[in-house]
Structures are given as C-alpha cells and as structure tokens.
C-alpha positions as CSV (number, residue, x, y, z in Angstrom):
1,M,0.0,0.0,0.0
2,S,1.5,3.3,-1.0
3,K,1.2,6.4,1.0
4,K,-0.5,9.5,-0.4
5,I,1.7,12.5,-0.3
6,Y,0.0,15.9,-0.2
7,A,1.4,19.3,-1.2
8,I,3.6,21.0,1.4
9,R,0.8,23.6,2.1
10,F,-1.4,20.8,3.6
11,Y,1.1,20.2,6.4
12,T,1.7,22.1,9.7
13,Q,5.2,23.3,10.7
14,S,5.6,20.2,12.8
15,G,4.7,17.9,10.0
16,D,1.0,17.0,10.8
17,L,-1.4,16.9,8.0
18,K,-3.9,19.7,8.2
19,P,-7.6,18.9,7.7
20,P,-9.1,20.3,4.5
21,T,-10.7,23.7,4.6
22,Y,-14.2,22.4,4.2
23,F,-13.7,20.6,7.6
24,Y,-13.7,24.0,9.4
25,Y,-16.7,25.2,7.5
26,G,-18.5,22.0,8.4
27,L,-17.6,22.4,12.0
28,L,-18.9,26.0,11.9
29,F,-22.2,24.6,10.4
30,L,-22.5,21.9,13.1
31,A,-21.8,24.4,15.8
32,R,-24.3,27.0,14.5
33,T,-26.3,26.9,17.8
34,W,-23.2,27.8,19.7
35,A,-22.5,30.7,17.4
36,L,-26.1,31.9,18.0
37,L,-25.6,31.6,21.7
38,I,-22.4,33.7,21.6
39,I,-24.2,36.3,19.5
40,S,-27.1,36.4,21.8
41,V,-24.9,36.7,24.9
42,A,-23.0,39.6,23.2
43,S,-26.2,41.5,22.6
44,R,-27.7,41.4,26.1
45,E,-30.8,43.4,25.4
46,T,-32.0,41.5,22.4
47,G,-30.3,38.1,23.2
48,N,-33.5,36.4,24.5
49,K,-35.5,37.7,21.6
50,L,-32.9,36.4,19.1
51,L,-32.9,33.0,20.7
52,G,-36.7,33.0,20.7
53,I,-36.8,33.7,17.0
54,F,-34.6,30.8,16.1
55,Y,-35.5,28.4,18.9
56,P,-39.1,29.0,20.1
57,D,-38.9,25.6,22.0
58,K,-36.0,25.6,24.5
59,S,-35.5,21.9,24.1
60,H,-34.5,22.4,20.5
61,F,-31.9,24.9,21.6
62,Y,-30.4,22.5,24.1
63,L,-30.4,19.7,21.5
64,G,-28.6,22.0,19.1
65,L,-26.0,22.8,21.8
66,A,-25.5,19.1,22.4
67,S,-25.2,18.4,18.6
68,G,-22.5,21.1,18.2
69,L,-20.4,20.2,21.3
70,I,-18.4,17.6,19.4
71,A,-17.7,20.1,16.6
72,I,-16.4,22.7,19.2
73,I,-14.1,20.1,20.8
74,L,-12.8,19.0,17.4
75,F,-12.2,22.6,16.4
76,L,-10.2,23.2,19.6
77,L,-8.2,20.0,19.1
78,S,-7.5,20.7,15.4
79,G,-5.4,23.8,16.1
80,R,-3.0,22.1,18.6
81,D,0.5,21.0,17.9
82,H,0.1,17.2,18.2
83,D,3.8,16.5,18.6
84,K,4.0,18.5,21.8
85,H,0.8,17.1,23.4
86,P,0.6,13.3,23.1
87,F,-2.7,13.2,25.0
88,I,-4.3,15.7,22.5
89,C,-2.8,13.7,19.7
90,K,-4.6,10.6,20.9
91,L,-7.8,12.5,21.3
92,W,-7.5,13.9,17.8
93,Q,-6.8,10.5,16.3
94,K,-10.0,9.2,17.8
95,G,-12.0,12.2,16.6
96,Y,-13.1,11.0,13.1
97,P,-15.9,8.6,14.3
98,F,-17.1,11.4,16.7
99,L,-17.2,13.8,13.8
100,L,-19.4,11.4,11.8
101,L,-21.5,10.8,15.0
102,S,-22.0,14.6,15.3
103,I,-23.1,14.8,11.6
104,L,-25.5,11.9,12.0
105,F,-26.9,13.4,15.2
106,D,-27.5,16.7,13.4
107,L,-29.1,14.9,10.5
108,G,-31.4,13.1,13.0
109,L,-32.3,16.4,14.5
110,Q,-33.2,17.8,11.1
111,V,-35.4,14.8,10.3
112,Y,-37.0,15.1,13.8
113,Y,-37.8,18.8,13.2
114,L,-39.3,17.9,9.9
115,Y,-41.4,15.2,11.5
116,L,-42.7,17.7,14.1
117,D,-43.7,20.1,11.3
118,K,-45.4,17.2,9.5
119,F,-42.8,17.3,6.7
120,Q,-44.1,20.6,5.4
121,Y,-41.7,22.3,3.1
122,S,-39.6,25.1,4.5
123,L,-36.6,26.7,2.8
124,E,-34.4,26.9,5.9
125,A,-35.1,23.3,6.8
126,S,-34.3,22.2,3.2
127,V,-31.1,24.1,3.1
128,Q,-29.9,22.7,6.5
129,L,-30.9,19.2,5.4
130,V,-29.0,19.5,2.1
131,L,-25.9,20.9,3.9
132,V,-25.8,18.2,6.5
133,L,-26.2,15.5,3.9
134,W,-23.5,17.1,1.8
135,L,-21.2,17.3,4.8
136,L,-21.8,13.7,5.6
137,L,-20.9,12.6,2.1
138,L,-17.9,14.8,1.9
139,C,-16.5,13.6,5.3
140,T,-17.1,9.9,4.5
141,R,-15.5,10.1,1.1
142,S,-12.5,12.3,1.8
143,N,-9.2,10.5,2.1
144,H,-7.5,13.7,3.0
145,L,-9.7,14.2,6.0
146,K,-9.3,10.6,7.2
147,A,-5.5,10.8,6.8
148,S,-5.5,14.1,8.8
149,F,-7.1,12.2,11.7
150,K,-4.7,9.4,11.5
151,G,-1.8,11.7,12.0
152,T,-0.1,10.3,8.9
153,S,-0.6,10.9,5.2
154,D,-2.0,7.4,4.4
C-alpha cells in the first residue's frame, strides 16, 4: 500500500497533515447553535428575543448545543501541535468517528424537526438538510480528512 503525499501547504510546521478547509466550514455549520448563543450573549438586550426567533422551543436549543459540542471540541483539538501534546494527539486520532456521529446526530435532529412540522416544506429546513447530507458525504468520502485524523498521510 502506497502512502498518499500531499502538497507542502497541507502540512503544519511540525509535519502534521492539516484537515481540508471544508472541515472547518463543516464544524462551523455543526456548531451554529453555539454561534447563535455567543451572538445572543454579546447582545444582552436582544439576546433572548434572538434565541426566541430561532428556537421557540428551548429543548430544540439544548439539542442544538449538544449536537454542536463535538464540533467545538474537534475545532479546539485541530489547532493544537500534536507532537508537543501526546494526549491531545490521541484524542485527535479518535475524533473522526465522533465527527461522523455529530453529523449523524445533526441529520437526525433535522429529520425530527421535519417530523414535528409534519414534513411541510420550509426553505431553511431544506437548506440545512442538504448541507448536513453534503457534509456527511464529503466527510465519509474524503481520504485527506481521514488521513489528517490518522496523523499520517496514508
């Protein structure tokens, strides 16, 4: 089995393979509830109104936070120098299945929300569903992403 070698721009200074750029966009998408929480906390006066617009049911908000927690953890781990932190390196190498779990959890939430709305068409629900399906396909098919979690360029 031959090793896939990527261009030098795909490696960190310590020699670790960087995840592809879409990985970070996907994490941002998965952590969208956390982003909304930060925005609502920053705008104290209108924060509750803002959360009420996007999440009228508080349980949906908490499920969104739970769904995005893995994405936040993976984002924090991705920026670390794995050679200097062996524990973080081991956590990072075990992160790929958790990424897929987070995407599947988000997909399940999207289908659950559609079920609650009796599968009525909604543009925002459709866009979110397409994005999470696209992200799932991209993450399962990307050899670059899998190799970045392995810590080698296999």
